[in-house]
N, C-alpha and C positions, 0 to 999 in steps of 0.2 A: 635693355636688351642689347647684346653685342651685335655688331654688324657682321653679316655673313657674306658681304660682297667681296672681301679680300681673303682668298683661300690661304694665303701665307699667314694671315693673322688668326687663324682658327686655333683655339687653345689646344695644344698638345698634338695636333694633327699635321705637323709639318710634313712635306713630302718625304718619303722614305726611298732611298736609292734601292735598285734591284738587288744589290748584294746584301741587303739586310733582311731579305726573306719575303717581302710582300709582292715583289714584281715577278718572282719565280718561286720555286719551292724553297721553303725555309729549311729544308732538310739537306743542307750542303754537306760535303765531305768533312768540313771543319767541325761538324757536330758529332763526331764519332766518340768524343769523350763524354763521360757522365756529367762533368761540370759544364760542358758546352750545352748539353741538352737542358740541364737545370737552368742555366742562364737564359736560354732561348725560351723555355717555358715561362719563366718569370717575366721576361720582356713581353711575350704575347699575352699573358694574363693581365698585365698592366695596360696594354693596348686595348684589350677587350673591355676592361672597366671604363677606359676613356671613351671608347666607341659607344658603349651602352649609355653613358652619361650624356654624351652629345646627342644620341638618338632621342633620349627622353626630352632634352631641351628643344630639339627640332619638333618633336611631337606637340609639345606645349605651344610652340609658336604657330604650328599649323592650326591647332584648335583656336587660338586667339585670332588669327587672321580670318578664319571662317566665321567666327562670331562677329568680327568687325564688318565683314562683307554683308552680314544679315542686318546690322544696325545702321549702316551708312544711309540706305534709302530712307529710313525713318527720319533721319536728321534733315534730308533734303525735303521730304514731305512737310515736315514741321517748320520749314523756312530757315533752318540753321545753316544750310549750304546752298549756294547757287549751283546751277546746272553744271557749269564748267568746273567748279570745285568738286562737285559730286563725281563727275567723270574722272577727274585727276586722282581723287582719293581711291576710287574703285580700281583704276588701272594700277596704281602703285601697290595697293593691297593685294591684288591678284598676282602681280609680279613677285612680291615677297612670299606669298603663299606657294607659288610654283617653285621658287628657290628652296623653301623649307621642305616641300614634298620631295624635291630632287635630292636634297641632302639626306633625307630619311632613307631613300632608296639606295643611295651611295653607301651610307653607313651600314645598312642591312647587308649589302654585298660584302663589305669589308668584314663584318661580323661573321658571316658564313665562312669566309676564307680563313680568318684567324682561328675559328673553331675547328675547321678541318686540319689546319696545321698543328694546332695544339694536340688534337687526337693522334696525329701521326707521330709527333714528338713523344707523347706518352707511350705509344707503342714501341718506339725505338728504345726508350728507357726500359721497358719490360723485356725487350729482346736482349739488351745488354745484361740485365740482371740474370736472365735465364741462361745466357751464354756463360756468365761467370759461375753460376751454380753448376753448369755442365762441366766446365773446366775443373772445378773443385772435385766433382764426383769422378771424373775420369782419372784425376790424380789419385783419388782414394781407391779406385778400382784397380790400380796397379798393384796394391798390396792386399786388397780386400775383394776376393772373388765371389762374394755372396750374390745370390740371385736378386736380392732386393736392390742392390746397388746397380746391377745391370738393368733391372726393370725401371728404376728411377731415371737412369740415363736415357733409356728409350722414351719414357714419358716426357722428359724435359726436351728431348730432340723434337718430339711431336709438337709440344707446346710452342717451342721456338719457331718451328715451321709455320704454325698457325699465326703467330704474331707477325712473322715476316710477310706472309700472304696478306694479312689485314693491313699492314703498313703499306705494302705495295698498292693495294686498292685505294687506300686513303691518299697516297701521293699522286697516283694517276688521276683520281677525281679532282684533287686540288690543282692539277696542272691543266685541266680542261679549260677552254675559254669560257668566260662568264656568259650567262644567258643574256640575250638582248631584253632589256626591261621595257623599252618603249617600242610599241609596234610602229612600223613604217607609216608615215602620214601620207594620205593621198595628195597628189599634186593638183 
């Protein structure tokens, strides 16, 4: 089992500077190009897979530590552990359990953030595709004055507006401060 005491040693979860999207919104002005969106979506999907894998590993450790906490008293009762050794094992196991549970909470928070940013990026991609279609239709409307073309332009303008509103809601939601997961402890 890999040690979780060293945050820099966690597989694939090295700290990410704010300019790479996780400290602030990943929807920076540099993502205006379709290839920028595709790269960001790919990066976030890879991060999401890593986060989910690490969450599963943490969950397995939590289950193992809980099982160990149930078994250690039996070892002391059966004479396999002295009282001091029993207390030391219980304290160490509880500390590891708490670290694993905290890691699960942290990973869940990161997963929610990555999922929100992915949704916003996917919406930006839809907006760009809709705007491209609109530009093509407007160009076509210059020589084709049929009502169908004008109706399609109005429909695409409405759809683009809906995508923009949804993306704005998604971005606003992702920029809200994270909820406090631990209640304040009484003094």
